[in-house]
C-alpha positions, 0 to 999 in steps of 0.5 A: 531486474531493477525498476525505477518508480517515477513518483506518479505513474504516467497515464496514457491518453485513450484512443479516439473512437470514430463511430459512423452513424448511418441513417436507415429507412424502412423497406418492406417493398413499398415505393419510396415517398418524397418528403413533404416540402417544408413551409416557409413559416416552418423554416423560419421557426426552425431558424429562430428556435435556439439550439438545445443546450447540451446536458451537463456531464455528471460530476465525477464522484469525489475521492475520499481523502481517507482511501487507497485511491487518495494515496494513489492520487498523491505525489509521494516524496521521500528525501533527506536520509540522515545517518545519526548516532552509531547505536551499535557495531558488530562484526557484520554491520553498523547500526545507525539512528536515522531520520528522513523526510516523507510527505512533509514529516520527519520520520525516525528509524534505524539502519543496519549497514553491512561491513564490506564494500558496497553498494548493498541491496536494501530492505525497508522493514514495516513493524507490527503494532506496538503502542506508540507511547511504549515504542522505542526506535527500531523496536520490532523485527529485531531478529530480521534486522540483524539477519538481513544485515548479516546476509548483506542487505541494508536494513532500514526499519521505519518507526512510522509517524507518532513513534519514537523521534518521528513527527506527530500526526494527530489524525493518524488513527482516525485516518486508519493509519494510512499514513504509515504507508506514506512513511514506508514509501518515503523510506524507499524514496529517501534511500534511493535519493540518499547518494550514500555509496553503500546503497544500491538504489536499484535493488530494494525490497519490503518486509512487513510483519502483522500490521506492517504486512497490511502496510506492505499490501497498501504500498504495493498497490499505491506505488507499483514499481517502487520496490523489487519484491515484498515479504509479509509475516503473519499479516493482518487482513487487507480489509480494514473492516476485518481488523477493526472487528478483530482488534478494535483499533488499538486494543481488543473490544469488550466481550459485548463487542463494544469498543473500549478504546477511544481511538476506535470510538473516534474512527467509528464516530468519523466514518461509521462502522463497517456495517453502517458505511461499507463503501468507506471501509471498502475504499481502504481495501487495497485488494480492489486495485490489486491489478496495479501490483507489479512485484512478487509477494511472499506470504508467511503464515502459521496455521496456529496463528490466533491473532491474525487468522491464516484465512486472511492470507489465503484471501490475499493470495487468491486475489493476487492469483486471480489478478495474474500476479506473482504470489507465494504463500508458505504455511507453517504447521503449528506455528503461532503469530510470533514464529519461533521454531520455524523462524529460521526456515521462514527467513531462509525462504525470505533471503532466497526470495530476495536473492532471486528478485533483488538482482 
């Protein structure tokens, strides 16, 4: 069943509660006594005394601009999807360089468009961490891009800001890369508003790997109803604090636990460590608002993944289940972070999942 996301959820007004207040008097078998008459002077004093001013309402706690709530509160925009150079032609699809606009930035990427008569359902792909200085457009998830297009899906792979031909965002790292979530939401909106006859804007899914899995979690919470289904492979933790401890922010920490990476040092200088400022770090954890999610999620994780521990996916699945959400977690015995021998099985489960939900 298709869904349409309206960019900003409509908040229903709360119903007015009417409370009747009754004045009670004590019984105990005693006769009622008449209230004493009020003296004229007392009456004048009451009239002349000013009414007490109402106590001011407490100010709402301001929303940290680097938080999931700030992303929820923002009106997201995605538009101006442009097909550029043809990068490759195969028997099954044509591969294009693309750009689109997302919240004021131009973001580059690639798009595989199947051969044949559309419109085709689409999948937006969110890649894992690759050093932006070494990244080339469309890099990451190459196998998935190819297979999805051969299965009849438009595959739009976003480069994210600061990657390839995308605009620069100098605050991206210190803002915990939450901008990648904006870029992914923008990709879906740009697809939907593109007017391209090949695109079925009512059937769009998400697929993310590793760091991109975290982007998918954020997107599902920030923009419920945006897509029809989501899949993640070997995802990072939904808790940014876990990822900071595991990876530093762009490179492994030193054996003594210190952060050699300047980006990590900048993040901790701005926001404090998770131990120093837990409220900030939990504010970037989407699981606190998982009740907002409306789409099904499929999680793939190998038991031998020593990069992103399988326990991270277990925690997410449990949170979704406790919130009554549709989540499926598939584990692959002996499979590591990259997926090799069981990758075909995982992709068969993925295309079956999309076929079931992108109707």
